[in-house]
C-alpha distance (Angstrom), angle and dihedral (degrees) to the residues before:
residue distance angle dihedral
M1 . . .
K2 3.78 . .
S3 3.80 93.2 .
Q4 3.82 89.9 50.9
R5 3.82 89.7 49.5
L6 3.80 92.2 49.5
L7 3.78 89.7 52.2
S8 3.81 90.6 48.2
I9 3.82 91.2 52.8
L10 3.80 90.1 49.7
L11 3.79 93.5 50.2
L12 3.82 92.6 45.0
L13 3.79 91.3 52.6
Q14 3.79 90.6 48.4
T15 3.80 93.5 52.0
R16 3.83 101.8 33.1
G17 3.81 102.2 30.9
L18 3.80 119.3 -155.1
S19 3.83 108.8 25.1
S20 3.77 132.1 172.2
A21 3.79 120.4 -118.8
A22 3.79 88.4 -118.1
E23 3.83 91.7 56.3
L24 3.79 92.4 49.6
A25 3.80 91.4 46.0
E26 3.80 91.0 52.7
R27 3.82 93.3 48.0
L28 3.81 93.1 48.6
E29 3.82 95.8 36.4
V30 3.80 95.8 -125.4
S31 3.79 134.7 113.0
V32 3.80 124.3 -82.8
R33 3.81 88.5 -117.4
T34 3.80 89.6 57.6
I35 3.82 90.0 51.9
Y36 3.80 91.8 53.9
R37 3.83 90.4 49.0
D38 3.80 90.1 50.3
V39 3.81 91.4 49.5
E40 3.81 89.4 53.5
A41 3.81 89.2 50.7
L42 3.81 91.4 51.0
S43 3.79 91.1 49.2
A44 3.80 91.8 48.8
S45 3.83 89.7 53.1
G46 3.81 91.6 56.1
V47 3.80 101.8 -95.7
P48 3.85 108.5 139.8
V49 3.79 96.2 -127.0
Y50 3.77 122.8 145.4
T51 3.79 141.7 163.5
E52 3.79 127.2 -116.0
R53 3.77 115.8 -148.6
G54 3.77 126.9 -143.5
R55 3.76 138.7 61.8
H56 3.81 93.9 -54.5
G57 3.79 95.7 34.3
G58 3.75 130.9 115.3
I59 3.79 143.0 135.1
T60 3.80 120.3 -45.3
L61 3.79 144.4 156.5
L62 3.78 126.9 -111.2
P63 3.84 107.0 -86.4
G64 3.79 111.5 -94.0
F65 3.79 96.1 19.9
R66 3.80 114.1 134.1
T67 3.77 135.6 163.3
D68 3.80 123.5 -150.5
M69 3.79 92.5 -152.4
T70 3.80 109.8 116.6
G71 3.79 93.6 -165.2
L72 3.80 90.5 -149.4
T73 3.79 118.6 149.8
E74 3.81 121.1 -149.0
D75 3.82 92.8 -99.4
E76 3.82 91.2 47.5
S77 3.81 90.0 51.5
R78 3.80 91.3 51.7
A79 3.80 92.1 46.7
L80 3.80 91.4 52.1
F81 3.81 92.9 55.2
L82 3.80 92.4 41.6
L83 3.81 94.4 54.8
A84 3.80 94.7 47.9
A85 3.82 92.3 101.9
K86 3.79 107.5 -175.8
G87 3.79 98.4 -154.7
T88 3.78 94.0 69.2
H89 3.80 93.0 47.6
A90 3.80 92.4 47.3
A91 3.82 91.6 57.7
L92 3.80 88.8 56.8
G93 3.81 94.8 43.1
L94 3.80 92.5 -111.2
D95 3.81 101.7 118.6
A96 3.81 93.2 108.0
A97 3.81 91.4 46.1
L98 3.81 90.3 50.4
A99 3.79 92.7 51.6
S100 3.80 90.7 48.7
A101 3.81 92.4 48.0
L102 3.81 92.5 50.2
R103 3.79 91.0 50.8
K104 3.80 89.8 53.6
V105 3.80 92.1 47.3
M106 3.79 90.4 48.9
A107 3.81 90.1 52.9
A108 3.81 91.2 49.7
L109 3.81 95.3 49.3
P110 3.79 119.4 102.1
A111 3.79 108.1 -95.3
A112 3.82 91.4 -116.8
H113 3.83 91.8 59.2
R114 3.82 98.6 46.9
P115 3.85 98.5 82.5
A116 3.82 92.5 53.0
A117 3.83 92.5 48.2
E118 3.80 92.7 46.5
L119 3.81 92.3 47.2
T120 3.82 90.7 50.3
S121 3.81 90.9 54.8
R122 3.83 89.5 52.2
R123 3.81 99.1 43.0
I124 3.83 102.5 38.5
L125 3.81 123.3 55.1
V126 3.81 121.8 -173.9
D127 3.82 112.1 -160.9
P128 3.82 109.4 -179.5
N129 3.81 94.7 -174.7
R130 3.80 122.4 101.6
W131 3.77 122.5 -131.6
L132 3.83 110.8 -89.1
A133 3.81 90.1 3.0
P134 3.83 113.3 177.8
R135 3.79 116.6 -113.5
P136 3.81 121.7 -126.7
A137 3.79 112.3 -96.2
V138 3.80 91.2 -140.6
D139 3.76 131.3 43.3
L140 3.79 111.4 -90.5
D141 3.82 87.1 -138.3
V142 3.81 89.8 79.3
L143 3.79 93.0 53.5
N144 3.79 90.0 41.8
L145 3.81 90.7 53.3
A146 3.79 92.4 54.5
V147 3.79 91.2 47.8
F148 3.80 96.9 50.3
T149 3.81 97.8 38.7
D150 3.82 92.8 47.2
R151 3.79 93.1 -124.8
R152 3.77 131.2 146.0
L153 3.79 118.9 -105.4
R154 3.79 133.1 -141.3
L155 3.77 110.1 -150.9
R156 3.78 132.4 -169.6
Y157 3.77 102.5 -158.5
R158 3.80 138.4 172.2
P159 3.83 109.7 -140.5
R160 3.74 117.8 -146.9
S161 3.79 95.4 -108.7
A162 3.83 96.9 40.2
T163 3.79 128.7 89.8
E164 3.81 94.5 -157.4
P165 3.82 129.9 48.1
R166 3.78 119.1 -105.5
D167 3.79 132.4 -150.2
Y168 3.81 121.8 -119.0
L169 3.81 134.2 -176.8
L170 3.79 106.8 -149.9
D171 3.77 142.5 -174.6
P172 3.83 104.3 -148.5
Y173 3.80 126.2 -146.5
G174 3.77 97.2 -177.6
L175 3.79 148.9 -72.0
V176 3.81 126.9 -70.1
V177 3.80 127.5 -167.7
K178 3.81 113.9 -156.8
A179 3.80 122.2 177.3
G180 3.80 90.3 -19.2
V181 3.82 94.7 -50.2
W182 3.81 120.2 113.4
Y183 3.81 120.0 -139.9
L184 3.77 131.1 -170.8
V185 3.81 110.5 -141.7
A186 3.79 112.3 -155.1
D187 3.78 146.0 142.8
K188 3.79 119.1 -106.3
S189 3.80 109.5 -162.5
G190 3.80 89.1 -21.6
E191 3.84 94.8 -49.8
P192 3.83 122.7 112.6
R193 3.81 116.9 -112.8
M194 3.79 138.4 167.1
F195 3.82 124.2 -144.0
R196 3.80 124.6 -163.9
A197 3.79 109.4 -128.7
D198 3.81 91.8 -140.8
R199 3.83 89.9 62.5
V200 3.81 95.2 51.2
C201 3.82 109.5 110.5
S202 3.81 96.4 -174.9
A203 3.79 138.5 -11.8
T204 3.80 131.8 -159.6
V205 3.78 127.0 -172.7
I206 3.80 110.9 -135.1
D207 3.78 121.0 -147.1
E208 3.78 92.2 -122.1
P209 3.81 125.9 105.7
V210 3.78 114.7 -105.7
R211 3.82 117.0 -101.0
R212 3.78 104.8 -145.9
R213 3.77 123.0 169.0
P214 3.82 107.6 -98.0
G215 3.79 119.7 -103.5
L216 3.79 96.0 19.8
E217 3.80 126.9 116.3
L218 3.80 130.6 -168.4
V219 3.80 92.5 -98.5
D220 3.81 91.5 54.3
V221 3.81 95.0 50.2
W222 3.80 93.2 43.4
E223 3.80 91.7 51.1
S224 3.81 91.3 52.8
L225 3.82 91.8 48.7
R226 3.79 92.1 44.8
C227 3.79 91.1 53.5
V228 3.81 91.4 50.0
Q229 3.80 90.7 50.4
G230 3.79 91.7 48.2
D231 3.80 92.0 49.6
R232 3.81 95.0 52.1
A233 3.79 111.4 123.5
F234 3.78 120.1 -126.5
E235 3.79 110.2 -117.1
V236 3.79 98.5 -157.3
R237 3.81 134.0 34.0
V238 3.79 110.7 -165.3
T239 3.79 129.6 -161.6
A240 3.80 113.3 -153.1
L241 3.76 141.6 168.4
V242 3.79 111.4 -127.6
R243 3.76 126.3 -166.3
A244 3.81 106.4 -115.5
S245 3.80 92.4 -126.0
A246 3.85 89.8 59.4
L247 3.81 98.0 42.5
S248 3.81 96.7 95.7
R249 3.83 92.5 48.5
I250 3.79 92.2 51.3
L251 3.78 93.5 46.5
S252 3.83 90.2 50.7
L253 3.82 88.3 60.4
H254 3.81 94.6 36.6
P255 3.82 104.0 34.8
G256 3.79 91.4 170.0
G257 3.78 91.8 63.3
I258 3.79 117.2 123.4
A259 3.78 117.7 -144.7
E260 3.80 111.0 -148.4
G261 3.78 130.8 -168.1
P262 3.78 130.4 2.4
V263 3.78 124.3 -58.7
Q264 3.80 109.1 -86.0
D265 3.79 123.3 -148.6
G266 3.76 120.1 -135.5
P267 3.79 138.2 168.6
D268 3.82 90.8 -87.2
G269 3.80 98.5 42.6
A270 3.81 140.7 -75.8
W271 3.80 120.6 -37.9
Q272 3.80 135.6 -164.5
R273 3.81 127.4 -155.6
L274 3.82 111.1 -126.9
E275 3.80 134.8 -172.6
L276 3.83 115.2 -150.0
E277 3.79 131.3 179.5
F278 3.82 125.4 -147.8
L279 3.79 130.9 -171.4
H280 3.82 92.5 -140.1
L281 3.78 135.6 22.4
D282 3.80 92.4 -121.7
D283 3.82 89.5 58.9
V284 3.82 89.5 69.4
C285 3.81 87.6 74.3
S286 3.80 88.6 71.2
L287 3.81 85.7 80.2
L288 3.82 88.2 70.6
A289 3.80 86.5 76.5
F290 3.80 86.9 75.3
G291 3.80 93.2 54.9
A292 3.80 116.1 -163.1
D293 3.82 91.7 -5.1
V294 3.83 90.8 83.3
R295 3.81 128.3 53.4
V296 3.81 117.3 -173.3
L297 3.81 110.0 -142.0
G298 3.81 99.7 179.2
P299 2.91 169.7 83.3
P300 3.82 98.2 7.2
E301 3.81 95.0 -125.7
A302 3.81 90.5 54.5
R303 3.80 91.8 49.4
E304 3.80 90.2 48.7
R305 3.81 92.8 49.0
V306 3.80 93.4 49.7
A307 3.81 92.5 43.8
R308 3.81 91.8 51.3
S309 3.79 92.9 50.8
A310 3.80 92.8 45.7
A311 3.83 91.6 48.3
A312 3.81 92.3 50.0
A313 3.78 91.0 52.0
A314 3.82 92.6 45.6
D315 3.82 92.1 49.4
W316 3.80 92.1 51.5
Y317 3.80 93.5 51.0
A318 3.84 92.9 42.2
A319 3.81 89.7 54.3
G320 3.80 90.6 53.6
G321 3.78 93.0 -109.9
S322 3.78 118.1 -149.0
P323 3.82 116.1 -104.7
A324 3.81 87.6 -132.0
A325 3.81 117.4 99.5
P326 3.83 113.2 -91.2
A327 3.77 115.5 -99.4
């Protein structure tokens, strides 16, 4: 463990430069005293490491010193190639850069570890994209530019519950991809918000420096937003009868659904009772996509909402509705 920690300190100093003992201790989850002992051990082994005193001092390496040792174990090499999911890099235009980087890493690996890393890349495929995932309406390059140049962003965005797009002036922290969906994480008037990239109508980078809240990083803001999303209460719990042949399709779109009771046979096939939760009452109408394979039993307001939507659609088709968009 100590040898691995010494190597970690060496690699951190190579990549980060001057670092305080407290920073290194926090990264490696050891005490500051342990860091100083490790630095002495590195120095005794011939590594040109030294400490700079003073308010802005810390631990650093002699300028120009580098080591070619990757320090990667066989499992670390396999993990690196496994986590190099191409879908995420493609969305940012970095597929070619990823392939080039992996070739360089492969060349730097100890010869004994190369077969395992190469085999992992051939036998394991990580595809982060969902089936039928919507594509962003705008190029992610615009959002990426605002994020990496620390500029404010003017967004024209269609919220989930709105019929018309709205304009936002944002201070971005960064981009997050979750289950194949890209989100922009930003402050709006000092309050954290997330924006789905596939609902962005247009984006313009403003030549003004970003105004983020001090001391916060992307991971901090995302965690707070993620917790809020996870804590949202479902507004409607629906009981429905589902034709057995459609049960797997419905559960793939509503994975939180709870199937209750045995399959019951009827004159028009076998049916299963299902409990589904929805964030909003209007979301219950998504069950109309399954046609006669789903029958909403309750609550009454959910039945009424689905019936009204189904009747409106039936009336339009019965009247020979024009294929043109309604005025």
